[in-house]
N, C-alpha and C positions, 0 to 999 in steps of 0.2 A: 504494500500500500504506500502511495506517495501522493502528496498534495500540498498546495499552498493556500492559506486562508488569512483573512483579516483577523487580527488578534481579538478585537472586541466581539466580532460575530462568532468566532470559534469559542471564546470564553462563555458567552451567553448560552450557546448550544450545550456545552459541556455541563455548565452549572444547572441548567434546567433539567437535563437527564439525571444528573447526580442526586437530585433531591429524592429520588425513589430508591437509592442504594440502601441496602440493609446495613445496620450498624455492625454486624458481623458477617463475614463472607462465607459462602459455602465452599470457597477455595480453602484448602487446608492452611491455616495460619496466615493467609494473605489478607491484604486490605480489601475492602469492598471493590468489586470490579465494575468498570464501565466499558461497554462494548462499542467500539468505533468501527463503522463500516463505510467504505467508499464505493460508490457506484457511479461511474462517469464523473459528473461534476456535482453530485449530491452526497453530502456527508450526513450519516445518521449516527447519533449517539444514543445508546440505550442503557438506562439504569433500572435496577429492579430490586424488589424484595419479594418474599413469597406471595404477597397479596397486591402488589402495586408495580406497574411497569410504566415508565415514561420514556417515550421515543421523541427525540428532537432532531430536526433536520435543518441544514443550511446549505447555501451555495458556496462551493469552493472551486479552485482551479485544480482539477484532478489530473493526475499523470498515470497512476497505476492503481487499479481497483484492489481491494483486499479488506480483511477484517483483523482487528487485534483486540485483546482484552487487557486493559491497563488498570492500575490502581487509581481509584476515583479521586481521592483527596490529593494525592501527590500530583497527578497530571493537571487537575484544575488549578492547583497552587502554582505549578510551573508556568502555565499559560498566563495566569494572572500576574506573575512577576515580570513578564515581558513588557517592554514599552509598546505603545500603539504602533501599528504597522503590520507588515507581513510576517506570518509564522509558517515555517516549513516543517512538515511532518512526514517521516518515513518509517513504516512498520514492517517487521518481518516475523518469523516464527519464534524468535527468542527475545527480541528487543524492539523498542520503538524510540525513534530519535526526534526530539523537538528542538528547533533552533530558531532564533530571531536575533538579528544584528550579530554581535560577537558572542552571544550566549548559546550554549548547546547542552542539552540534557539527554542522556541515554537511559531509558527505563526498561527494566525487565518486564516481559509480558507473560501472561498465564497461557502457555502453549496447550492447545487442545481443550481448554476449559470453556464452559458455556454458562450463560446467565439464565435466570428464570424467565420464561416467556409464557404469558397467559393466552388462552384461546381467544380468538376474536369472534364476537357474535356474528352470525350470518344473517340475522334479521335486518330488515331495512331500517334506516335511521330517520331522524327528524332533526330540524334545525331549531335551536333555541336562541333568542336574542341575548347576546353575550353580556352586555352592560346590565340589563335588567336582571338576568339570572344571577350574575355575580353579586349584585347588590343584595339579593335575597340570601345568597350564601354568606355574605359578610354578616348579615343579621342573625342567621340561624346556626351556622357551624359552631360558633362560640359556646353554645349550650350543650354540645355533645360531650360524652364522657371521654376523658383522655386515656384512662387506664382500663384495659379490657379484662382485668382479673376479676372484676366484680360482676359485670353484666355485659358480655361482648356486644350484644345487639345495640346497647346504648352508645357505643363508639361510632355508630352509623347515623346518617341522616335519612329519614324516611321520605322518599319521593312518592306521593300518593295522588292518584287521579281522583278529582272531585267532580261534582255536577257542573261547577263553574270553571274548572281548569285544573291547575296543578298546585299542590301544597307541599311545602318542605317543613319537616318537623324534626327537632332534636331535643334531647333531654339527658341529663345526668342523674335524674331523680330528685335533684334539689331545685332545679329550674327547668323550664321548658320554653322553647321558642318556636314559633311557627309563622310562616309567610305564605300567603295565598297569591297566586298569579292568575287572575281572571282572564279566561280566553286562551291561556297557554296550554297546549296539548303536548304531552310527552309520553304518556302511557295509555294503554287501553282502559276504558271506563271501568272503574271498580278495582283496578289493579294497583299494586304498590311494590316498591323495591327498597331495600336498605343498602345505601351506598356509603362506604367508609368515609367518615368525616375528613380523614387525612387526604384522600383523593380529591374530595370536593374543595378542600382548602387549597390544593395545588391548582385546580381549575380557577378558583377565585384569584389566586396570585397571578396566573398567566394573563387574565383579563385586565387586572389592575396595572400590570407592567406594559401592556399594549396601549396603543393610542386610544383615546376615548371616542371610539367610533360607534355611534348609535346603530349603525347598520351591520356591525360585526355579528357573526353567528357562530354558535357552538354546535357541532354535529354530535348527536347523542344516539346511541343504540345499546340494547342490552339483550342478554339471554337469561336463562334461569340461573346461570353461574356468574357471569361477568357483565361489566358495563364499560363502554368506551366513550370518551369525550375527545373530539378533534377540534383544534383551534390553531390556525395560523402556523402551520408547520410543526405542531406538537400533538402527539397522541398520548392520552392517559388511559390505561387499561387497568381495571381493578376488579378484584373478586367481590361479589355481593355478600352481605352478611345475612345469616338466618336468625330468626327469633321473633318473639312477640313484642309489639310496640304499644305504648299507651294510647288510649282513645282520647284525642284532644277535645272533642265536643263534649265528652262526659266530664272533663276536668274544669272547663271554663263555665262559671255560673252565668245565668242569663241577666243578672242584675247585681249591683253592689250597694251596700248601705253607706259607705264612706267614699268620698271622691275629692282628690286634690288636683288642682291645676296650677302649674308653676313653670317659670322659665326653665327650659331644659338645660341651657348652658349655665345659668346661675346655679341650678341644683348640682350639676356635674362639678362645677368649680368648687362649691362648698363641700361636696363629698370628698373631692381630692384633698382639700385642706385638712378636714378633720381626720381623714384617714392617715395623715402624716404621723399621728400619734401611735399608729399600729405598726409603722414601718420597722421599728427596732424592737417591737414586742416579741416575746417568746411565742405568743399565739397570734399568728397573722390573721386568723379568722375572728378575732375580737369583733363583736357586732357593732354596727352603727344603729343607734336608737333614733327612730323618727317619731316625734311627738306632733301629731296633727291637731290643729286647733283653729278657731276662727281667725282668719287673716293670714294663715300660712302654715309653716312647718318649722320645727326646730330639729337640727341634726346634732347628735351628741355621741362622742366616743369616750369611753372611760376605761383606763387600764391601771392596774396596781403599780406597774413599773414606771410609767411615764407621766401619768396624771389624767387631765380631762380636757377635751376640746368641744366647744359648743359654737354653733352658728345658726342664726335664725334667718329664714327667707320669707318674703311676702308671697302670698298666693291666694287662690280661692279654694276654700274648703267647705264642704257640705257634710253635715253629720255631727255627732257628739265628739268631744275630745277623746283621742285614742292614741296609744303608743304601740309601735310595732318595731321589731328589730330585725336586721338582715345582715348576712355576710356582706361586708362593704365591697369586696371585689366582684361578687356576683351582681350586686346592685348596680355598680358602675358599668359593668358589661352591658346590662340591659339598657341603661340610659344612653350609653354611647352608640348603641345599635340603632337608635331612632334617628330620623331625619327632621322631624317637625320641630319648630321653635318652642312649642308648648308641650310639656310632659304631663301626662295624666296618670296618677296612681290611684287604683281602686281597691278597696279592702272590704271584706265582710266581717272578719274576726281576726284578732291578733295571732291566733293559732292556725289560721288557714292561709293558703297562698294569696299573694297580692298580684294584681295585674298591672303591668306597665305598658303604655302605648303612647304614641304621639297623637295629639289632637288632629283629626282629619286623616290620620295614617291608619285606616281601618284594616289594611291588608296584613299588618304585622302586630303580633302580640308576644309579650314576654311574661311568663308566669313564674313567680319566685316564692319559694317556701321561706317563712320567717324563722328566726332563731329564738329559742326560749331564753329569757333573761330573768334574773331574780329581782 
Protein backbone atom coordinates (compact mmCIF):
# COMPACT_ATOMS: atom_id res chain seq x y z
CA UNK A 1 0.00 0.00 0.00
CA UNK A 2 1.30 3.44 -0.90
CA UNK A 3 -0.40 6.87 -0.99
CA UNK A 4 -0.05 10.58 -0.24
CA UNK A 5 -2.66 12.56 1.69
CA UNK A 6 -3.29 15.96 3.22
CA UNK A 7 -2.32 15.75 6.89
CA UNK A 8 -5.55 17.33 8.25
CA UNK A 9 -7.82 15.18 6.07
CA UNK A 10 -5.95 11.99 6.97
CA UNK A 11 -5.96 12.82 10.68
CA UNK A 12 -9.72 13.49 10.70
CA UNK A 13 -10.37 10.16 9.00
CA UNK A 14 -8.15 8.21 11.39
CA UNK A 15 -9.55 9.90 14.51
CA UNK A 16 -13.15 9.31 13.41
CA UNK A 17 -12.58 5.59 12.86
CA UNK A 18 -10.49 5.20 16.01
CA UNK A 19 -13.39 6.23 18.24
CA UNK A 20 -14.81 2.72 17.86
CA UNK A 21 -11.59 0.93 18.82
CA UNK A 22 -11.84 -1.29 21.88
CA UNK A 23 -9.88 -0.36 24.99
CA UNK A 24 -8.22 -3.75 24.79
CA UNK A 25 -7.32 -5.42 21.53
CA UNK A 26 -8.17 -8.91 20.41
CA UNK A 27 -4.59 -9.00 19.17
CA UNK A 28 -2.43 -10.67 21.80
CA UNK A 29 -0.89 -7.91 23.90
CA UNK A 30 -1.14 -5.37 21.10
CA UNK A 31 -2.63 -1.92 21.14
CA UNK A 32 -6.11 -1.54 19.65
CA UNK A 33 -5.94 -1.93 15.89
CA UNK A 34 -7.02 0.38 13.09
CA UNK A 35 -7.43 -1.18 9.65
CA UNK A 36 -6.37 1.06 6.76
CA UNK A 37 -7.31 0.02 3.23
CA UNK A 38 -6.49 1.80 -0.04
CA UNK A 39 -8.52 1.20 -3.18
CA UNK A 40 -7.48 3.45 -6.06
CA UNK A 41 -7.73 6.99 -4.63
CA UNK A 42 -10.07 6.18 -1.73
CA UNK A 43 -8.67 5.46 1.73
CA UNK A 44 -10.87 3.62 4.23
CA UNK A 45 -10.02 3.52 7.95
CA UNK A 46 -11.98 1.08 10.11
CA UNK A 47 -12.04 0.94 13.89
CA UNK A 48 -14.10 -1.51 15.90
CA UNK A 49 -15.02 -3.09 19.19
CA UNK A 50 -17.32 -6.14 19.52
CA UNK A 51 -20.48 -4.01 19.26
CA UNK A 52 -19.50 -0.97 17.20
CA UNK A 53 -17.73 -0.43 13.88
CA UNK A 54 -16.89 2.98 12.39
CA UNK A 55 -15.72 3.19 8.77
CA UNK A 56 -14.38 6.55 7.58
CA UNK A 57 -13.31 7.38 4.01
CA UNK A 58 -11.36 10.18 2.37
CA UNK A 59 -9.77 11.01 -1.00
CA UNK A 60 -6.01 10.53 -1.30
CA UNK A 61 -3.43 10.27 -4.07
CA UNK A 62 -3.18 6.50 -4.34
CA UNK A 63 -0.17 4.72 -5.82
CA UNK A 64 -0.55 1.08 -4.74
CA UNK A 65 -3.64 -0.60 -3.23
CA UNK A 66 -3.38 -2.62 -0.04
CA UNK A 67 -4.42 -3.12 3.59
CA UNK A 68 -2.55 -2.83 6.89
CA UNK A 69 -3.59 -3.11 10.53
CA UNK A 70 -1.78 -0.54 12.68
CA UNK A 71 -1.85 0.47 16.38
CA UNK A 72 -4.66 3.02 16.70
CA UNK A 73 -3.32 5.49 19.23
CA UNK A 74 0.27 5.43 18.02
CA UNK A 75 -0.58 6.10 14.38
CA UNK A 76 -3.10 8.87 15.12
CA UNK A 77 -0.55 10.54 17.43
CA UNK A 78 2.13 10.28 14.74
CA UNK A 79 -0.05 11.91 12.09
CA UNK A 80 -1.18 14.54 14.59
CA UNK A 81 2.46 15.41 15.33
CA UNK A 82 3.18 16.27 11.68
CA UNK A 83 2.91 19.86 10.49
CA UNK A 84 0.17 20.69 7.99
CA UNK A 85 0.93 19.56 4.48
CA UNK A 86 1.42 16.29 2.63
CA UNK A 87 1.90 12.96 4.41
CA UNK A 88 3.32 9.89 2.66
CA UNK A 89 2.29 6.40 3.78
CA UNK A 90 3.70 3.08 2.63
CA UNK A 91 2.58 -0.21 4.16
CA UNK A 92 3.75 -3.79 3.75
CA UNK A 93 3.36 -7.16 5.47
CA UNK A 94 5.56 -6.29 8.44
CA UNK A 95 5.65 -2.50 8.77
CA UNK A 96 4.06 0.79 7.74
CA UNK A 97 6.06 3.95 7.03
CA UNK A 98 4.65 7.44 7.79
CA UNK A 99 6.64 10.47 6.67
CA UNK A 100 6.17 14.21 6.34
CA UNK A 101 8.90 16.80 5.79
CA UNK A 102 12.03 15.53 7.50
CA UNK A 103 10.16 13.29 9.95
CA UNK A 104 9.69 9.57 9.36
CA UNK A 105 8.15 6.82 11.51
CA UNK A 106 8.26 3.08 10.87
CA UNK A 107 5.53 1.17 12.71
CA UNK A 108 5.16 -2.58 13.09
CA UNK A 109 1.88 -3.93 11.71
CA UNK A 110 -0.21 -6.92 12.81
CA UNK A 111 0.41 -9.36 9.99
CA UNK A 112 -2.59 -11.56 9.17
CA UNK A 113 -4.77 -10.09 11.93
CA UNK A 114 -8.33 -8.93 11.32
CA UNK A 115 -10.66 -6.57 13.15
CA UNK A 116 -14.27 -7.17 14.12
CA UNK A 117 -16.76 -6.54 11.29
CA UNK A 118 -20.51 -6.57 11.87
CA UNK A 119 -23.04 -7.74 9.31
CA UNK A 120 -24.64 -5.03 7.22
CA UNK A 121 -28.47 -5.15 7.15
CA UNK A 122 -29.84 -5.98 3.73
CA UNK A 123 -33.09 -4.10 4.32
CA UNK A 124 -33.79 -0.91 2.40
CA UNK A 125 -32.96 2.26 4.30
CA UNK A 126 -34.49 5.68 4.82
CA UNK A 127 -33.05 9.17 5.18
CA UNK A 128 -33.34 11.18 8.39
CA UNK A 129 -32.77 14.97 8.54
CA UNK A 130 -29.32 15.13 10.13
CA UNK A 131 -29.51 18.41 12.09
CA UNK A 132 -32.96 17.70 13.55
CA UNK A 133 -32.16 14.09 14.45
CA UNK A 134 -28.83 15.05 16.03
CA UNK A 135 -30.54 17.72 18.13
CA UNK A 136 -32.83 15.01 19.50
CA UNK A 137 -29.83 12.82 20.24
CA UNK A 138 -28.20 15.71 22.11
CA UNK A 139 -31.26 15.94 24.33
CA UNK A 140 -31.88 12.23 24.89
CA UNK A 141 -28.56 10.33 24.89
CA UNK A 142 -27.40 12.05 28.10
CA UNK A 143 -30.05 10.15 30.09
CA UNK A 144 -28.85 6.67 29.08
CA UNK A 145 -27.10 4.42 31.58
CA UNK A 146 -23.30 4.54 31.19
CA UNK A 147 -22.44 1.21 32.83
CA UNK A 148 -24.04 -1.98 31.46
CA UNK A 149 -23.41 -4.04 34.63
CA UNK A 150 -26.79 -3.14 36.15
CA UNK A 151 -29.25 -3.19 33.25
CA UNK A 152 -27.71 -3.52 29.76
CA UNK A 153 -30.89 -2.44 27.97
CA UNK A 154 -30.72 0.96 29.68
CA UNK A 155 -27.39 1.69 27.96
CA UNK A 156 -29.43 1.99 24.76
CA UNK A 157 -31.80 4.56 23.31
CA UNK A 158 -35.18 3.28 22.24
CA UNK A 159 -36.19 4.32 18.73
CA UNK A 160 -39.94 3.80 18.63
CA UNK A 161 -42.50 4.29 15.87
CA UNK A 162 -45.54 6.21 17.14
CA UNK A 163 -48.80 7.27 15.52
CA UNK A 164 -47.34 10.72 14.86
CA UNK A 165 -43.80 9.77 13.87
CA UNK A 166 -40.62 8.76 15.72
CA UNK A 167 -39.80 8.85 19.44
CA UNK A 168 -36.38 8.58 21.11
CA UNK A 169 -36.30 7.47 24.77
CA UNK A 170 -33.40 6.99 27.20
CA UNK A 171 -33.30 6.32 30.94
CA UNK A 172 -30.83 5.22 33.61
CA UNK A 173 -33.73 4.60 36.05
CA UNK A 174 -33.03 7.89 37.88
CA UNK A 175 -34.02 10.16 34.99
CA UNK A 176 -35.80 9.69 31.70
CA UNK A 177 -35.64 11.80 28.55
CA UNK A 178 -37.73 11.50 25.43
CA UNK A 179 -38.05 13.44 22.19
CA UNK A 180 -40.83 13.18 19.62
CA UNK A 181 -40.29 13.85 15.91
CA UNK A 182 -43.68 14.45 14.37
CA UNK A 183 -43.89 13.27 10.77
CA UNK A 184 -40.48 11.54 10.84
CA UNK A 185 -40.73 7.91 9.74
CA UNK A 186 -37.82 5.58 10.51
CA UNK A 187 -39.49 2.31 11.56
CA UNK A 188 -42.54 0.28 10.68
CA UNK A 189 -45.61 1.33 12.65
CA UNK A 190 -45.66 -0.20 16.13
CA UNK A 191 -42.04 -1.38 15.98
CA UNK A 192 -39.05 -0.34 18.06
CA UNK A 193 -35.30 -0.98 18.33
CA UNK A 194 -32.77 -0.40 21.11
CA UNK A 195 -29.68 1.32 19.71
CA UNK A 196 -26.59 1.64 21.95
CA UNK A 197 -26.22 5.20 23.24
CA UNK A 198 -22.50 5.04 22.45
CA UNK A 199 -23.22 4.61 18.74
CA UNK A 200 -25.83 7.36 18.70
CA UNK A 201 -23.41 9.64 20.53
CA UNK A 202 -21.00 9.16 17.64
CA UNK A 203 -23.76 9.97 15.13
CA UNK A 204 -24.44 13.19 17.03
CA UNK A 205 -20.74 14.03 17.10
CA UNK A 206 -20.39 13.57 13.35
CA UNK A 207 -23.29 15.90 12.61
CA UNK A 208 -22.04 18.56 15.04
CA UNK A 209 -18.58 18.47 13.43
CA UNK A 210 -20.02 18.86 9.94
CA UNK A 211 -21.31 22.11 8.53
CA UNK A 212 -24.72 23.17 9.80
CA UNK A 213 -26.50 22.12 6.60
CA UNK A 214 -30.24 21.82 7.14
CA UNK A 215 -30.48 19.64 4.01
CA UNK A 216 -27.91 17.09 5.22
CA UNK A 217 -29.38 13.60 5.61
CA UNK A 218 -28.44 10.51 7.63
CA UNK A 219 -29.01 7.15 5.99
CA UNK A 220 -30.50 4.62 8.43
CA UNK A 221 -31.36 0.95 8.12
CA UNK A 222 -31.55 -1.99 10.50
CA UNK A 223 -32.07 -5.72 10.81
CA UNK A 224 -33.02 -7.78 13.86
CA UNK A 225 -29.38 -7.69 14.97
CA UNK A 226 -27.68 -4.54 13.71
CA UNK A 227 -28.28 -0.93 12.72
CA UNK A 228 -26.35 1.23 10.25
CA UNK A 229 -26.02 5.03 10.02
CA UNK A 230 -24.40 6.67 6.97
CA UNK A 231 -23.30 10.30 6.88
CA UNK A 232 -20.86 12.15 4.64
CA UNK A 233 -18.25 9.45 4.06
CA UNK A 234 -18.66 7.75 7.45
CA UNK A 235 -20.58 4.57 8.25
CA UNK A 236 -21.44 3.53 11.81
CA UNK A 237 -22.60 -0.06 12.35
CA UNK A 238 -23.74 -1.20 15.77
CA UNK A 239 -25.32 -4.23 17.37
CA UNK A 240 -28.82 -3.70 18.70
CA UNK A 241 -29.59 -4.31 22.38
CA UNK A 242 -32.24 -6.70 23.71
CA UNK A 243 -34.43 -6.06 26.72
CA UNK A 244 -37.59 -4.50 28.13
CA UNK A 245 -37.86 -0.71 28.15
CA UNK A 246 -40.06 1.51 30.36
CA UNK A 247 -43.42 2.72 29.06
CA UNK A 248 -43.09 6.51 28.86
CA UNK A 249 -46.82 7.21 28.61
CA UNK A 250 -47.42 5.35 31.87
CA UNK A 251 -44.72 7.32 33.71
CA UNK A 252 -45.75 10.86 32.78
CA UNK A 253 -48.85 12.14 34.65
CA UNK A 254 -51.56 13.97 32.73
CA UNK A 255 -51.41 16.97 35.11
CA UNK A 256 -49.31 18.47 37.92
CA UNK A 257 -50.22 20.26 41.15
CA UNK A 258 -47.16 22.55 41.26
CA UNK A 259 -45.63 24.53 38.40
CA UNK A 260 -42.66 26.90 38.18
CA UNK A 261 -41.78 29.12 35.22
CA UNK A 262 -38.32 30.68 35.34
CA UNK A 263 -35.58 31.91 33.01
CA UNK A 264 -33.71 28.82 31.86
CA UNK A 265 -30.35 30.60 31.64
CA UNK A 266 -30.75 32.26 35.04
CA UNK A 267 -31.67 28.93 36.62
CA UNK A 268 -28.73 27.13 34.97
CA UNK A 269 -26.29 29.84 36.07
CA UNK A 270 -27.55 29.77 39.66
CA UNK A 271 -27.37 25.97 39.73
CA UNK A 272 -23.78 26.02 38.48
CA UNK A 273 -22.86 28.53 41.21
CA UNK A 274 -24.39 26.72 44.18
CA UNK A 275 -23.01 23.46 42.82
CA UNK A 276 -19.48 24.80 43.32
CA UNK A 277 -19.83 23.86 46.96
CA UNK A 278 -20.10 20.20 45.95
CA UNK A 279 -17.04 20.24 43.69
CA UNK A 280 -14.60 19.37 46.50
CA UNK A 281 -17.09 17.37 48.55
CA UNK A 282 -16.55 13.68 49.23
CA UNK A 283 -20.07 13.07 47.97
CA UNK A 284 -20.46 14.73 44.56
CA UNK A 285 -24.13 13.68 44.53
CA UNK A 286 -24.92 16.02 47.46
CA UNK A 287 -28.41 17.22 46.49
CA UNK A 288 -29.53 20.70 45.59
CA UNK A 289 -32.71 21.68 47.42
CA UNK A 290 -35.31 23.65 45.47
CA UNK A 291 -37.77 25.59 47.63
CA UNK A 292 -40.71 26.66 45.48
CA UNK A 293 -42.75 29.58 46.74
CA UNK A 294 -44.78 32.50 45.50
CA UNK A 295 -42.57 34.71 43.37
CA UNK A 296 -39.95 32.14 42.46
CA UNK A 297 -37.57 29.50 43.77
CA UNK A 298 -34.60 29.23 46.13
CA UNK A 299 -31.68 26.90 45.38
CA UNK A 300 -29.62 25.60 48.30
CA UNK A 301 -26.67 23.24 48.67
CA UNK A 302 -25.54 22.21 52.15
CA UNK A 303 -22.41 20.17 52.92
CA UNK A 304 -20.75 19.33 56.25
CA UNK A 305 -17.27 19.89 54.77
CA UNK A 306 -17.68 23.16 52.86
CA UNK A 307 -20.72 24.98 54.21
CA UNK A 308 -23.85 26.34 52.54
CA UNK A 309 -24.72 28.08 49.26
CA UNK A 310 -28.07 29.76 48.61
CA UNK A 311 -29.45 31.71 45.66
CA UNK A 312 -32.99 32.95 45.04
CA UNK A 313 -34.51 33.45 41.60
CA UNK A 314 -37.63 35.28 40.53
CA UNK A 315 -40.21 33.27 38.65
CA UNK A 316 -43.87 32.39 38.41
CA UNK A 317 -45.00 29.63 40.76
CA UNK A 318 -48.46 28.16 41.19
CA UNK A 319 -49.33 25.93 44.14
CA UNK A 320 -48.48 25.78 47.84
CA UNK A 321 -44.90 26.17 49.09
CA UNK A 322 -42.93 22.97 48.55
CA UNK A 323 -39.33 21.76 48.78
CA UNK A 324 -37.84 19.06 46.57
CA UNK A 325 -34.22 17.93 46.18
CA UNK A 326 -32.32 16.58 43.18
CA UNK A 327 -28.93 15.30 42.11
CA UNK A 328 -27.44 18.60 40.83
CA UNK A 329 -25.63 17.00 37.90
CA UNK A 330 -28.76 15.26 36.64
CA UNK A 331 -30.79 18.43 37.12
CA UNK A 332 -28.29 20.54 35.16
CA UNK A 333 -28.25 17.94 32.37
CA UNK A 334 -31.99 18.36 31.95
CA UNK A 335 -31.87 22.15 32.00
CA UNK A 336 -29.02 22.30 29.47
CA UNK A 337 -30.84 19.94 27.10
CA UNK A 338 -33.63 22.47 26.59
CA UNK A 339 -33.66 25.16 23.89
CA UNK A 340 -36.45 27.41 25.18
CA UNK A 341 -35.67 30.64 27.07
CA UNK A 342 -38.22 29.68 29.74
CA UNK A 343 -37.82 26.60 31.92
CA UNK A 344 -40.93 24.89 33.31
CA UNK A 345 -40.62 22.52 36.29
CA UNK A 346 -43.76 20.59 37.26
CA UNK A 347 -44.17 18.54 40.44
CA UNK A 348 -46.93 16.52 42.09
CA UNK A 349 -45.15 15.36 45.24
CA UNK A 350 -41.64 15.74 46.75
CA UNK A 351 -41.22 11.98 46.54
CA UNK A 352 -42.30 11.58 42.92
CA UNK A 353 -40.54 12.44 39.63
CA UNK A 354 -40.56 16.06 38.46
CA UNK A 355 -40.97 17.03 34.83
CA UNK A 356 -38.69 19.53 33.10
CA UNK A 357 -39.58 21.07 29.76
CA UNK A 358 -39.10 24.27 27.84
CA UNK A 359 -42.13 26.50 27.43
CA UNK A 360 -43.43 25.86 23.94
CA UNK A 361 -41.00 22.95 23.53
CA UNK A 362 -43.65 20.26 23.67
CA UNK A 363 -41.68 17.63 21.77
CA UNK A 364 -39.10 17.15 24.55
CA UNK A 365 -39.53 16.05 28.18
CA UNK A 366 -37.04 15.26 30.96
CA UNK A 367 -38.34 13.30 33.94
CA UNK A 368 -36.16 13.37 37.08
CA UNK A 369 -36.41 11.39 40.32
CA UNK A 370 -35.99 13.45 43.52
CA UNK A 371 -33.48 12.72 46.27
CA UNK A 372 -34.62 12.09 49.85
CA UNK A 373 -33.28 14.64 52.35
CA UNK A 374 -33.74 14.93 56.10
